[in-house]
N, C-alpha and C positions, 0 to 999 in steps of 0.2 A: 584538598577541597573537603568540606565539611559535608555532613550527611544531608543537611538541609539544602545546600548547593547541589549536591548531586540529585536530590529528589526534584528541585526546580528544573534543572537541565533535562532530567527524564521527562517531565511534564511538557517542555518545550519541544522534545524530539517526538512525542506522542502528537502534539499539535501538527509538527510538521509532516508526519505520516498521515496523519487525517487529512491534511490539506491536498496532499498528493492523491489521495483516493477520492475525495470530493471532486477535485478537478478531472480525475479520469471518469468518475460516475457522469459528471455534466457532459463530457463530450461524448461518451457512449449513448447518452440518452438523446442528445442533439442529433447525432447521426442516426441512431433508430428512429427517432421522430422523423426526420427528414425523409428517411427511406420508406417510411409507412404512411406518412401523411400526404406527401404530394405525389407519391409514385413515380419517381424520376425513371426516365428511359435512358439507362446508362448504357452506352456502346462498350464492348469490350475493353477498349483502350482506356475509358473513363475508368470503368471499373477496376482495371489493373492499377491504374495511377492512384486512385482513391485507396485501394489496399495498401499499396506501397506506403503511402503517407500515414495511413492509420497505423500500420505494423511499425513504422519508425516513431510513431508516437507512442504506441504501447510499450515498445522496448525501453525508450528512454523514461517514459513514467516510470515503468517496473524497476529499471536501474536505480532511480532516485529512490523509490520505496525500499529497495534492498540495501542500499548504502544508509539509509536512515535507519532502517531495522537492526542492521549489523551494529550501527553505532549505539542503538539503544540496547542491544543485547549485550555489548561490552559494558555498557554503562551500568546495566543491571548487575553484572559480575563484579563490578566495583563496589557497588551498593552492598551487595552481599557480603563482601570481604570487609567493609567498615561497619556494618550494621552492630556486630556483636560488642565492638568496642567504643560505640558511640554514646553510652551512657543512657540508653533507652531501658526503661524498667520493665515494660510490657513484653513477656515472651510471645504473646499472640502477634504483636506488631512486628517483633524481630523475625518471626517465622513467616510472616506475610512478605517482609522484604526479602526474604530468601528464596520465595516462589516467583516464576517466570509471570509477567504481566499477561500474556497470551500463551499458552503452551503450544508448539509447533507454529508458531505465528508465520515463519517463513515459508514452511511448506504450504500452509493454508492460502498464503498470499499467491505463491506460484500457482497453485491448482485454480484458484478463483480467478486470477488474472488470464491465464491460459483458455479456460473455459468460455469467458466472456469474450476474450478476442478473438477465438475462434467462431463463436457464434455470430459476431458482427460481421467477419469475413464472409462467413456463409450466407448470411442475409444480403450482402451487397451483392454476390453472384446470383441468389435466388431471384433477387427483384430485378435483375437485368433484363 
């Protein structure tokens, strides 16, 4: 693949990761809005079922984020390998292509997802 094709693919993966995060954000805001605005009286069974459904959603969403992020990281590695021999003239641009798009991206994603997931589950039982 050419450098241009790899960079285009990188943008598509970035868009996919962003879509997964956007969907996650919409679900979290919707659940939070429902919990705080309508003040539902959840019985323990309903709270447990809602928690199980949300945990399944959180896990599947994060799995998709992880897969796409790992693919993007591998693609960035390929871009790093191809950049020096691609005929680019700018040393700054080649250096930029050698850096990761977001350092510690996967670790940050794990922490952010877990904190928000835990907070939503706590709110479910706090509002019960």
